[in-house]
C-alpha positions as CSV (number, residue, x, y, z in Angstrom):
1,M,36.6,99.7,-30.4
2,M,33.1,99.1,-31.0
3,A,33.1,95.6,-29.9
4,K,35.1,96.3,-26.9
5,K,32.2,98.6,-25.6
6,L,29.2,96.5,-26.6
7,L,30.5,93.0,-25.8
8,P,30.4,90.8,-23.7
9,L,26.9,90.3,-23.5
10,G,24.9,89.7,-20.6
11,D,21.5,88.3,-20.5
12,I,18.1,89.1,-22.6
13,A,16.4,91.8,-20.6
14,S,19.5,93.8,-20.5
15,L,20.0,93.6,-23.9
16,R,16.8,94.7,-24.9
17,Q,16.8,97.5,-22.6
18,C,19.7,98.9,-24.5
19,Y,17.6,98.6,-27.6
20,A,14.5,100.1,-26.0
21,S,16.8,103.3,-25.0
22,D,18.5,103.7,-28.2
23,E,21.9,102.5,-27.1
24,L,22.2,100.4,-29.6
25,S,20.8,98.8,-32.2
26,P,20.7,95.1,-34.0
27,T,22.4,96.3,-37.1
28,Q,25.4,97.6,-34.6
29,L,25.7,94.5,-32.3
30,V,26.1,92.1,-35.0
31,E,28.6,94.1,-36.6
32,A,30.5,93.9,-33.4
33,I,30.0,90.0,-32.8
34,H,31.3,89.5,-36.4
35,T,34.4,91.0,-35.6
36,E,34.9,89.8,-32.0
37,I,34.8,86.1,-33.4
38,Q,37.0,86.5,-36.5
39,N,39.6,86.1,-33.4
40,D,38.5,82.4,-32.4
41,P,41.2,80.9,-29.9
42,D,39.0,78.8,-28.0
43,H,37.7,76.8,-31.3
44,A,34.1,77.7,-30.3
45,W,33.4,78.1,-33.7
46,I,32.7,76.3,-36.9
47,S,30.9,78.5,-39.4
48,M,29.8,82.1,-39.2
49,L,27.0,83.9,-41.3
50,P,28.7,86.2,-43.5
51,L,28.6,89.7,-42.5
52,E,25.8,90.8,-44.6
53,S,23.9,88.1,-43.9
54,L,23.5,89.2,-40.2
55,K,22.8,92.8,-41.4
56,D,19.9,91.0,-43.4
57,Y,18.5,89.4,-40.4
58,A,19.5,92.8,-38.2
59,R,17.5,95.1,-40.9
60,K,14.5,92.8,-40.6
61,V,13.8,92.6,-36.6
62,E,14.8,96.6,-37.2
63,A,11.6,97.0,-39.0
64,A,9.1,94.6,-37.5
65,G,9.6,96.4,-34.4
66,M,10.5,95.2,-30.7
67,A,6.7,95.7,-29.5
68,S,5.5,92.5,-32.1
69,L,9.2,90.3,-31.6
70,P,9.8,89.1,-28.0
71,L,13.4,88.1,-29.1
72,Y,14.0,90.9,-30.5
73,G,17.7,91.3,-32.4
74,I,18.6,88.8,-29.6
75,P,21.9,87.2,-30.9
76,F,22.3,83.3,-30.7
77,A,24.7,80.3,-31.6
78,I,23.4,77.0,-33.3
79,K,25.6,73.7,-32.1
80,D,27.1,72.4,-35.8
81,N,24.5,69.3,-35.4
82,I,21.1,71.6,-36.0
83,D,20.8,73.0,-39.5
84,L,20.4,76.5,-40.4
85,A,20.0,77.2,-43.7
86,G,22.9,78.8,-45.6
87,L,25.5,77.1,-43.7
88,P,27.1,73.7,-43.9
89,T,25.9,71.5,-41.0
90,T,28.9,69.5,-40.2
91,A,28.5,67.5,-37.0
92,A,32.5,68.1,-36.8
93,C,32.8,65.9,-39.3
94,P,34.1,67.9,-43.0
95,A,33.7,64.5,-44.8
96,F,29.5,64.4,-43.5
97,A,28.9,68.2,-44.7
98,Y,26.1,69.3,-46.4
99,T,24.1,72.3,-46.4
100,P,20.2,72.7,-45.5
101,S,18.2,74.9,-47.5
102,R,15.7,74.8,-44.9
103,N,16.2,75.8,-40.7
104,A,15.0,73.2,-37.8
105,T,11.8,73.6,-36.7
106,V,13.8,75.1,-33.5
107,V,15.8,77.4,-35.1
108,Q,13.2,79.0,-37.5
109,R,10.7,79.4,-34.4
110,L,13.7,81.1,-32.5
111,I,14.1,83.6,-35.9
112,D,10.3,84.2,-36.5
113,A,10.5,85.3,-33.0
114,G,13.3,87.9,-33.9
115,A,16.3,86.3,-32.7
116,I,19.4,86.7,-34.5
117,P,21.8,83.5,-35.9
118,I,25.1,84.4,-35.8
119,G,26.6,80.6,-36.4
120,K,27.2,77.3,-35.8
121,T,29.4,75.9,-32.9
122,N,32.2,73.9,-32.0
123,L,31.3,69.9,-30.7
124,D,32.2,66.4,-30.1
125,Q,31.9,64.6,-33.6
126,F,28.6,63.6,-34.3
127,A,27.7,64.7,-30.4
128,T,29.7,61.2,-29.0
129,G,31.1,62.7,-25.9
130,L,31.1,64.5,-23.0
131,N,34.4,66.8,-23.3
132,G,34.6,68.9,-26.3
133,T,38.1,67.4,-27.4
134,R,37.1,65.1,-29.9
135,S,36.7,67.3,-33.2
136,P,38.7,68.1,-36.4
137,Y,38.2,71.8,-35.9
138,G,40.1,71.7,-32.7
139,A,39.5,71.0,-28.5
140,C,37.2,73.5,-27.9
141,R,38.8,75.4,-24.3
142,N,37.2,76.4,-20.9
143,A,36.2,79.6,-20.9
144,F,37.6,80.3,-17.4
145,D,41.3,78.3,-18.5
146,P,42.0,77.9,-22.1
147,A,43.9,74.2,-20.7
148,Y,41.0,73.3,-19.3
149,I,38.3,70.9,-21.6
150,A,35.0,73.3,-22.3
151,G,32.5,69.8,-21.6
152,G,30.8,67.9,-24.4
153,S,29.6,67.7,-27.0
154,S,27.7,71.3,-27.0
155,S,30.7,72.5,-26.4
156,G,30.9,75.3,-28.4
157,S,27.6,76.4,-27.4
158,A,28.4,76.8,-24.5
159,V,31.8,78.9,-24.8
160,A,30.2,81.3,-26.8
161,V,27.6,82.1,-24.2
162,A,30.1,82.5,-21.5
163,K,32.2,84.6,-23.1
164,G,29.5,86.7,-23.7
165,Q,29.5,86.5,-27.4
166,V,25.7,85.5,-27.5
167,C,22.8,85.8,-25.5
168,F,21.8,82.1,-25.4
169,S,22.5,78.8,-28.1
170,L,21.3,75.5,-28.8
171,G,23.0,72.0,-28.2
172,T,21.7,68.9,-27.7
173,D,21.4,66.5,-25.1
174,T,21.6,62.8,-25.3
175,A,23.8,62.0,-22.3
176,G,24.6,65.3,-20.7
177,S,26.1,67.0,-23.8
178,G,23.2,70.0,-22.7
179,R,24.6,70.4,-18.9
180,V,28.2,69.0,-18.7
181,P,29.3,72.2,-20.7
182,A,26.8,74.4,-18.7
183,A,29.1,73.3,-15.5
184,F,32.2,73.9,-17.1
185,N,31.5,77.1,-18.2
186,N,29.2,78.7,-15.5
187,L,26.2,78.6,-16.9
188,I,22.2,77.4,-17.3
189,G,21.9,74.3,-18.7
190,Y,18.7,73.3,-19.4
191,K,17.7,69.5,-20.9
192,P,14.0,69.4,-21.9
193,T,11.3,66.6,-21.4
194,R,12.1,64.3,-24.6
195,G,9.8,66.0,-27.7
196,W,9.0,69.4,-25.7
197,L,11.8,70.4,-28.3
198,S,11.7,69.4,-32.0
199,T,14.3,67.7,-33.2
200,H,13.6,68.2,-36.6
201,G,16.6,69.2,-38.7
202,V,19.1,67.9,-36.0
203,V,21.7,65.3,-37.3
204,P,20.8,62.4,-34.4
205,A,23.1,61.0,-31.9
206,C,20.6,57.9,-30.5
207,R,17.0,59.5,-31.9
208,S,15.1,58.0,-29.6
209,L,16.8,59.7,-26.9
210,D,18.4,63.0,-28.2
211,T,16.7,66.3,-26.9
212,V,17.7,70.2,-27.8
213,S,19.4,71.8,-25.4
214,I,18.9,75.3,-24.5
215,F,22.4,77.5,-23.0
216,A,21.8,81.0,-21.2
217,F,23.2,83.1,-18.2
218,T,19.9,82.7,-16.5
219,A,16.9,80.5,-15.6
220,V,14.7,83.3,-16.6
221,D,15.9,83.5,-20.1
222,V,16.0,79.5,-20.8
223,A,11.8,80.3,-19.5
224,R,11.7,82.8,-22.4
225,I,13.3,80.6,-25.2
226,L,11.2,77.5,-23.9
227,A,8.2,79.6,-24.2
228,I,8.9,80.1,-28.0
229,S,10.4,77.3,-29.2
230,A,8.9,74.3,-27.9
231,G,5.7,73.1,-29.4
232,Y,4.5,69.6,-31.4
233,D,5.7,68.8,-34.4
234,A,4.4,66.7,-36.6
235,A,7.7,66.5,-38.6
236,D,9.4,65.2,-35.8
237,I,8.0,61.2,-34.8
238,Y,9.0,61.2,-31.2
239,S,7.6,65.1,-30.2
240,E,5.4,65.7,-27.7
241,E,2.5,68.5,-26.7
242,R,3.4,70.0,-23.4
243,K,1.4,68.5,-20.7
244,G,0.4,70.3,-17.7
245,H,3.2,69.9,-14.8
246,G,2.5,68.6,-11.4
247,F,2.8,70.5,-7.9
248,N,5.3,73.3,-8.4
249,F,8.0,72.8,-5.7
250,G,10.3,75.4,-7.4
251,T,8.1,77.9,-5.6
252,A,7.2,76.1,-2.4
253,F,8.0,77.1,1.2
254,H,8.8,73.2,1.7
255,F,10.2,70.5,-1.1
256,R,11.9,67.3,-0.7
257,F,15.2,66.8,-3.0
258,G,16.9,63.8,-3.0
259,I,20.7,62.7,-3.3
260,P,22.4,60.1,-3.5
261,R,23.5,58.1,-0.3
262,K,27.2,59.3,0.6
263,Q,29.0,56.0,-0.6
264,Q,27.1,56.6,-3.7
265,L,28.5,60.1,-4.7
266,E,31.8,60.3,-7.1
267,F,34.1,63.3,-7.2
268,F,37.0,61.4,-8.4
269,D,39.3,62.9,-5.9
270,N,38.3,66.5,-6.3
271,R,37.5,67.6,-2.7
272,D,36.5,71.4,-4.1
273,S,33.6,69.5,-5.9
274,E,32.6,67.5,-2.6
275,R,32.6,70.7,-0.7
276,L,30.9,73.0,-3.3
277,F,28.0,70.2,-3.3
278,S,27.6,70.3,0.3
279,T,27.5,74.1,0.2
280,T,24.5,73.3,-2.7
281,I,22.7,71.1,-0.6
282,T,22.6,73.6,2.8
283,R,21.7,76.1,0.3
284,M,19.0,73.9,-0.9
285,Q,17.7,73.3,2.9
286,A,17.4,77.3,3.2
287,Q,15.0,78.0,0.1
288,G,12.9,75.2,2.0
289,G,14.2,72.2,1.0
290,E,14.4,68.9,2.7
291,A,17.2,66.6,1.7
292,V,16.7,63.0,1.7
293,E,19.0,59.8,0.8
294,I,17.9,57.8,-2.3
295,D,19.3,55.0,-3.3
296,F,21.2,56.1,-6.3
297,E,21.9,52.6,-7.7
298,P,19.3,52.2,-10.3
299,F,20.6,55.4,-12.1
300,L,23.8,54.2,-11.9
301,E,23.0,50.9,-13.6
302,A,20.9,52.5,-16.6
303,A,23.9,55.2,-16.8
304,R,26.0,51.9,-17.8
305,L,23.2,51.0,-20.4
306,L,23.9,54.0,-22.7
307,Y,27.1,53.1,-24.1
308,E,27.8,49.4,-22.8
309,G,24.1,48.2,-23.7
310,P,22.9,48.1,-27.2
311,W,22.1,51.9,-27.4
312,V,25.3,52.4,-29.2
313,A,23.7,50.9,-32.2
314,E,21.4,53.9,-32.6
315,R,24.6,55.9,-32.8
316,Y,25.7,53.5,-36.0
317,A,22.2,53.6,-37.4
318,A,22.1,57.6,-37.2
319,I,25.2,57.9,-40.0
320,Q,25.3,54.1,-41.1
321,S,25.3,55.0,-44.6
322,F,28.1,57.1,-44.3
323,F,30.1,55.2,-41.5
324,E,30.2,52.2,-44.0
325,L,32.0,54.2,-46.7
326,H,33.4,56.7,-44.6
327,S,34.7,55.3,-41.0
328,D,38.6,56.4,-41.7
329,Q,36.9,59.7,-41.9
330,V,35.7,59.6,-38.3
331,I,38.1,60.5,-35.8
332,A,39.2,57.5,-33.3
333,P,37.4,57.6,-30.1
334,V,34.1,58.4,-31.6
335,R,35.0,55.7,-34.7
336,E,35.7,53.3,-31.8
337,I,32.5,53.6,-30.0
338,I,30.3,53.9,-33.1
339,A,32.3,50.2,-34.6
340,T,30.9,48.4,-31.4
341,A,27.6,48.6,-32.7
342,K,28.4,46.0,-35.2
343,Q,28.7,43.4,-32.6
344,R,25.0,44.1,-31.5
345,S,21.7,42.0,-32.1
346,A,18.1,42.4,-32.3
347,V,18.0,40.6,-29.5
348,D,20.6,42.4,-27.5
349,A,18.1,45.4,-28.4
350,F,14.8,43.9,-26.7
351,N,16.7,42.8,-23.7
352,G,17.7,46.1,-23.4
353,F,14.6,47.2,-23.1
354,Y,13.7,44.8,-20.8
355,Q,16.3,45.7,-18.5
356,L,15.9,49.5,-19.0
357,R,11.9,48.8,-17.6
358,R,12.9,47.0,-14.7
359,I,15.4,49.5,-14.0
360,K,13.2,52.6,-14.7
361,Q,9.9,50.8,-12.4
362,Q,12.8,50.8,-9.7
363,A,14.3,54.4,-10.1
364,D,10.6,56.0,-10.5
365,Q,9.6,54.7,-7.1
366,I,12.0,57.6,-5.6
367,W,9.4,60.3,-6.8
368,A,7.1,58.5,-4.3
369,N,8.8,60.5,-1.6
370,V,10.8,63.6,-3.3
371,D,10.1,66.3,-5.7
372,C,13.3,66.3,-7.8
373,L,16.9,64.9,-7.5
374,L,20.2,67.4,-6.5
375,T,23.3,65.7,-8.0
376,P,26.5,67.3,-8.9
377,T,26.7,67.6,-13.2
378,A,29.9,66.2,-13.2
379,G,32.1,65.3,-9.8
380,T,35.5,66.7,-11.4
381,I,36.7,68.1,-14.8
382,Y,39.9,67.6,-16.5
383,P,42.8,69.5,-18.2
384,I,42.3,69.1,-21.9
385,Q,46.0,67.1,-22.1
386,V,44.8,64.5,-19.8
387,M,42.0,64.4,-21.3
388,Q,43.3,63.4,-24.9
389,Q,45.7,60.6,-22.8
390,D,42.7,58.8,-21.5
391,P,39.7,59.7,-23.5
392,I,37.4,56.8,-22.9
393,R,37.7,56.3,-19.0
394,L,37.5,59.9,-18.5
395,N,34.4,60.6,-20.7
396,S,33.0,58.5,-18.7
397,N,33.5,59.8,-15.7
398,L,32.2,62.7,-17.1
399,G,28.7,61.0,-17.5
400,Y,28.5,59.4,-13.9
401,Y,25.4,61.8,-13.1
402,T,24.3,62.2,-16.5
403,N,23.8,59.3,-18.4
404,F,21.1,58.3,-17.4
405,M,18.6,60.9,-17.3
406,N,17.3,60.4,-20.8
407,L,17.2,56.6,-20.7
408,L,15.0,57.1,-17.7
409,D,13.1,60.2,-19.5
410,Y,13.5,63.0,-17.0
411,A,13.6,66.6,-17.3
412,A,17.0,68.1,-15.6
413,V,18.5,71.5,-15.6
414,A,22.4,72.4,-14.7
415,V,22.5,75.2,-12.2
416,P,25.8,77.4,-11.6
417,A,27.2,75.8,-7.9
418,G,30.4,77.5,-7.1
419,F,33.8,78.0,-8.1
420,Q,36.7,75.4,-7.5
421,S,40.0,76.9,-5.5
422,N,41.4,77.2,-9.0
423,G,38.8,79.2,-10.5
424,L,37.2,76.8,-12.6
425,P,33.4,76.3,-11.9
426,F,31.5,73.7,-10.5
427,G,27.8,72.8,-11.3
428,I,24.5,70.8,-9.8
429,T,21.6,69.6,-11.5
430,L,18.0,69.1,-10.6
431,A,16.2,66.5,-12.1
432,A,12.4,65.5,-11.9
433,P,9.7,63.7,-14.2
434,T,8.9,64.3,-17.3
435,H,6.7,67.4,-18.2
436,Q,8.1,68.9,-14.5
437,D,10.5,71.3,-16.3
438,E,8.8,74.3,-15.2
439,P,9.2,73.9,-11.4
440,L,12.9,72.6,-12.2
441,L,13.2,76.0,-13.9
442,H,12.0,77.4,-11.4
443,L,14.0,76.1,-8.3
444,A,17.0,76.5,-10.5
445,H,16.3,80.7,-10.8
446,R,15.7,80.7,-6.9
447,L,19.1,78.7,-6.3
448,Q,20.6,81.4,-8.5
449,Q,19.4,84.2,-7.6
450,A,20.5,83.4,-3.8
451,Q,24.1,82.6,-5.2
452,S,24.3,85.6,-7.2
453,L,27.4,84.6,-9.3
454,P,28.3,86.4,-12.2
455,L,27.1,85.6,-15.8
456,G,29.2,82.9,-17.4
457,A,32.7,84.0,-17.7
458,T,31.7,87.7,-18.5
459,G,32.0,89.4,-15.0
460,I,28.6,90.9,-15.6
461,A,26.6,90.6,-12.5
462,L,23.3,88.6,-12.3
463,R,20.3,90.9,-11.8
464,Q,18.2,90.4,-9.2
465,V,14.7,88.9,-10.9
466,T,11.7,88.5,-8.7
467,N,9.1,87.9,-11.7
468,F,9.3,84.4,-13.5
469,P,7.8,84.0,-16.6
470,A,5.2,81.3,-17.0
471,V,5.4,78.4,-19.4
472,S,2.8,76.2,-18.8
473,E,0.0,75.5,-17.2
474,S,0.0,73.8,-13.8
475,G,-1.7,70.2,-14.7
476,Q,-3.1,70.5,-11.0
477,V,-6.2,71.7,-9.6
478,R,-7.2,72.6,-6.2
479,I,-9.7,71.2,-3.9
480,A,-10.8,72.2,-0.1
481,V,-11.5,68.9,2.3
482,C,-13.1,69.8,5.7
483,G,-13.8,66.0,7.2
484,A,-12.6,62.4,6.4
485,H,-10.1,63.8,3.9
486,L,-8.2,65.9,6.4
487,S,-4.6,64.5,7.0
488,G,-4.9,61.9,9.7
489,L,-8.3,61.1,8.9
490,P,-9.4,57.9,7.1
491,L,-10.1,59.0,4.0
492,N,-7.0,60.8,3.3
493,E,-5.7,58.6,1.7
494,Q,-7.8,58.9,-1.8
495,L,-6.1,61.9,-1.8
496,T,-2.3,61.0,-1.0
497,S,-2.7,57.7,-3.0
498,R,-3.4,60.2,-6.3
499,R,-0.4,62.4,-5.8
500,G,-2.3,64.8,-4.0
501,R,-0.6,67.2,-2.3
502,L,-1.4,69.7,1.1
503,V,-1.2,73.2,0.2
504,T,-2.4,74.9,3.3
505,S,-4.7,75.0,6.5
506,T,-7.1,77.6,6.6
507,T,-10.9,78.4,7.1
508,T,-13.7,78.8,5.2
509,S,-15.6,82.3,5.0
510,P,-17.7,82.9,7.9
511,N,-20.6,82.1,6.0
512,Y,-20.7,78.2,6.7
513,R,-22.3,75.8,9.0
514,L,-21.1,72.5,9.8
515,Y,-23.7,69.0,10.3
516,A,-22.9,65.6,11.6
517,L,-24.3,63.5,9.2
518,P,-25.7,60.3,9.8
519,G,-24.6,56.6,8.1
520,N,-21.8,53.7,8.2
521,P,-18.0,54.7,9.4
522,P,-16.2,56.5,8.6
523,Q,-18.5,59.3,9.6
524,R,-18.2,62.5,7.0
525,P,-19.6,66.0,8.0
526,G,-21.3,68.6,5.6
527,L,-20.9,71.6,5.2
528,V,-23.7,73.7,4.2
529,R,-23.4,77.6,3.1
530,V,-25.8,79.5,4.8
531,N,-28.1,82.7,3.4
532,K,-27.9,86.5,3.7
533,N,-30.2,86.0,6.9
534,E,-28.6,83.6,8.6
535,Q,-25.3,83.4,11.1
536,G,-22.3,81.0,10.1
537,V,-19.1,80.8,10.9
538,A,-15.8,80.0,9.5
539,I,-14.8,76.1,9.1
540,E,-11.7,74.4,9.3
541,V,-10.6,73.2,6.0
542,E,-7.0,72.0,4.3
543,V,-6.5,73.1,0.8
544,W,-5.2,70.1,-1.1
545,E,-3.6,70.0,-4.7
546,L,-4.4,67.5,-7.1
547,P,-3.6,66.5,-10.6
548,V,-6.4,67.4,-13.5
549,H,-6.4,63.7,-14.7
550,E,-6.7,62.6,-11.1
551,L,-9.9,64.2,-10.3
552,G,-12.6,62.4,-11.9
553,S,-12.0,59.0,-10.1
554,F,-11.6,60.9,-6.9
555,V,-15.1,62.7,-7.1
556,A,-16.8,59.7,-8.7
557,N,-16.2,58.3,-4.8
558,I,-17.8,60.7,-2.8
559,P,-21.8,59.2,-1.8
560,A,-24.9,61.5,-1.8
561,P,-25.4,63.8,-0.1
562,L,-22.4,64.8,-0.8
563,G,-20.7,66.7,-3.5
564,I,-18.2,68.9,-5.2
565,G,-18.9,72.9,-4.9
566,T,-17.7,76.0,-5.0
567,I,-16.3,77.2,-1.6
568,I,-15.1,80.7,-0.4
569,L,-12.3,80.8,1.8
570,A,-11.2,83.5,4.5
571,S,-9.4,85.1,1.8
572,G,-11.8,85.1,-0.2
573,E,-10.3,82.8,-2.7
574,A,-12.8,81.1,-4.7
575,L,-12.1,77.0,-5.5
576,L,-13.5,73.4,-5.3
577,G,-14.5,72.0,-2.3
578,F,-17.0,69.4,-0.4
579,V,-20.5,71.0,0.1
580,C,-23.8,69.0,1.0
581,E,-26.9,69.2,-0.2
582,H,-29.7,71.5,2.3
583,Y,-32.3,68.5,2.6
584,A,-29.5,66.1,3.5
585,V,-28.9,69.0,7.4
586,E,-32.9,68.6,8.5
587,N,-32.8,67.0,12.0
588,T,-28.8,66.6,12.0
589,I,-27.0,67.8,14.7
590,D,-25.3,71.3,14.3
591,I,-21.6,71.2,15.1
592,S,-20.6,74.6,13.8
593,Q,-19.5,75.5,16.9
594,F,-16.7,73.5,16.9
595,G,-15.0,75.2,13.8
596,G,-14.4,71.8,12.1
597,W,-14.2,68.4,12.0
598,R,-10.7,67.8,13.7
599,N,-12.5,69.5,17.1
600,Y,-15.6,68.0,17.1
601,L,-14.2,64.3,16.7
602,Q,-11.5,65.4,19.7
603,Q,-14.8,66.1,22.0
604,L,-16.1,62.4,20.9
605,N,-13.0,60.8,22.0
606,I,-11.9,59.7,18.6
607,T,-8.6,58.8,17.4
608,I,-7.1,61.3,14.8
609,I,-3.4,60.1,13.5
610,K,-1.0,62.6,13.0
611,P,0.0,63.2,9.8
């Protein structure tokens, strides 16, 4: 009876509320989960911690208390290619199994924050596949319809969350393994910027491309987990410090999102997917997005490299010694894929690197025109029986929109986007350049709140949440411009060429005077703040947002007597802006009565190019 009352679980905040009100304790919860997962018809789990071990974890967090543990008593699952001390790591290959004495770095960080690991989940063997059927522990079944695939390779991690057995889970994502299962089970699936989450203690698939991924019911939960689990790890040679993100399109009133040209979209004859993707485009537009068609061919070309190019040799390198001795213990589709690596040479590898570099240059050009990319996560979904009859071709279909992501080093978030007529979920993916993870999660949150779909397969309603937890600094600086850098004027290119973005048009506080400075074109004004006993006016300014690392070169172009100082806006906000030294405005023309540089130029009949 306990399990029926306590499960399925929902989002993290709801569980914490139950703990805070003493309706439930972590010990009671782990007892219920342990009972629930003893019966596992969906083949989601490979191994579970013994009940006494789970209770030990629960008692430790209870002793520490909620105030000191941000993930107090939150149960989570771990894909079985990620180390959890005391349980075998199998990578879905029993002959490969070993029992680690230490947790993977990301697992340890979560446990230190109070999260409780329940056990290890099923996957496509050696994380090679996007369908979830390539496992000797059984084909993982979809949380909505057991006849259909769960997606892979992180199949069990997705199903365990979707069924409400845990609040979140860890997977890995090299070719889409953290996004496809999310789409097929109505979850958020987050694939971070490479290196944000340590892969120390993770069995590699393609080591230079691998990322740990997060499955959760909401984008808010993912952001909370990310804030705790991310961070530089010297034990991981691919680990990276998080850099501040750029323009936060996820909170902006207006942003631009790229979509493939119609002839480049592929739904594999699934009209429901096509309809739901079209609906998502409309929903994005309702959130302030402007759809921009892009040429998707560079992305498709990169995707083909993952399995048709030399990167398949990385899968062989990851398990070379084991594969040489025990290839007969590797299941057929996986063995066939890895075995092709022996045909690759070092020359093939270098040629592949050159080819990828060329493709990335082409693909990266889209970011000059769009803030993020919107695609289906997968064009369609297949029954398990159909997938097993044609495992290579259909698996390739599943990677159409995902295989390029890590090769091109982008961040991505899979977001639920509705249900097909047969009741199966459909999902979309948002992608952006490296370190743009937080804007992606912000936008995922807005989409999720707008759709208000239930959580996973639990039937639990999505809570409306307005606050979104901050993960990292923006890496942006705002600067007010009042003269030749205004939109449409000669020096505006100095901002746009540095990826500057117009935030708003406003005025200063009424404490300034504006002067027309002498000198060679382009003409410039001088903005001066008046003393308390002097009469000032409000002057038109534009507020631009600029990456911090571009500020130095921008300021270096500013000639005396102009400089960068503190400007007070009409709202009272203080920020950087163009100011002029007082000595320079003596004997110049005071043009304050025009209210701004544009109005003054128009009075002189000087053409202003419309932005």
